C-alpha positions, 0 to 999 in steps of 0.5 A: 525051292532047294538051296543053291550052293554058292561056295564049295570047299573040299579038303583045302590045305595051304602052306607057307614054306614049312608052316601049314596054315590050313589043314583040310577045310571042308565047307558048303555055303548056300545062297542067302547065308550070312556066315560069321567067319571067326577065329584067333589071329593066324587061324587061317581066316584071311588066307582062306578068303584070299584063296577064294578071291584068287589073290592067293594060289598054290593050294591043295584041295578044291574051291568051287564058286557058283558051281565052277572050279576057280582054277579052271573057270578064268576070272569072270567069277570075280565080277560076282564078288564084293570085298571089304579088306581089313586094311585097304589103300584108297586113292587119296587124290581121287574124289568119292565120285572118281573112286566109285565110278572107277570101281564100277567101271572095273566091274563093267558098269557104264560111267553114268550108271555107276555115277548115279548109283554112287551118288545115291548110295553115298547120300543114303549112307550120310556122306553125300556132301563129300561126293566131289571132295578128295578122299584125303579130306575124309574121316575114318568113318567116311572112308569105311563107308566108301569101301562098303559102297565100293564093295556092293556098287556092282550088285555082287552075289557073294560079299566078303567083309573083314572088320567092316564096321571099323570107324563107323558110329552107332547109327551107321552100324545100325544101318549097316546091319540092316543093309546086310539083312536086306542083302541076305533076304535078296539071296546074297551070300555074306562072309563076315569076319570080325573079332567083335563077337557080339556083332557076329552073334547078332547078324550071322545066320551061321557061325564058322570058327576056324582054329589052328587051320581047321574048322572047330565049330560050324552052326547057328549060334543056338546050335553052338550054345547047345553044344557048349552049355550056353553062354555068349559067343565070346565064351564059346570062342574061348572054350574052343580056342583054349584061351581062358587066362584073359582075366589073369593077363588083365590083372597083371597088366594093370598091376604093372601100370600101377607100379610105383616108379 
C-alpha cells in the first residue's frame, strides 16, 4: 500500500514586518510518521505549526492538509487535528469532566460519548480521582495530562505536540511514549517539538531540524548520524546550528557564581 501524504508544504515563507522568519520550507509528511520537529528558539518551529493550524495567516507558498489547500478548504480540516501548545490557558473554574466534555463537543462529539471517553482516559492516565474536581486544584502534571487527553479525545488524524511532557513524572512519560507509538501504529501522524533531545531521538521515526528559517536536516536519527559522523542528536543539533561554546559559557557562569563577595 502506497504511503498516504497527510501534509505538503511548498516554498513556505513568513515575515513579521521586515524580519523574515521562514525562508522557503518544503516538506512532505506521510501517514503514521512521528516527526521530531526541532530547532533553536526563533528558528520558526512554532510559527510553522501555527500556520498549519490556521492560527497564523498571511504567508507565502502553499500548505496542503489531507490533500487540500488550507486557505481554500474552510475550517473543517481542524476537526482532524489535535494540539498541545507549550503554554496553554485552561479554565481553572471548570472540572476535568466539564473541560474535556466542552472540548469534545467543540469537535462535534455527543456529550455522553465525550463524558464516557474523558472518564476512561483520565483513569488510564492516573488522574481519574480528579474527574469532578476543579482544575484550579490540579498539580502541574495533572494539568499536562488533561491537555494531552484534550488533544486526542476526538481521535484526530494529525497531532501537534509542543513540549508535551513538561511536568510529567517518569512513569507517565513511559506511558506517554507508548501512547505515541500506538497512535502512529494506527496511522496517526505526530509532530513532536521539544528541546529534550534524548526523548526526540528515541521516539521519532523522522527528525526535521529547522535553523534560521530553513530546514537544515531531514531524516531518521541513523541517517543524521551517518551524515555527521555519529554522536547524539544533541551533538548533531549543535553542529548544524553552530552552537559549540556551551562548555565555555557553563564554566564562566559557575565562576561568577563562586566569586567572593
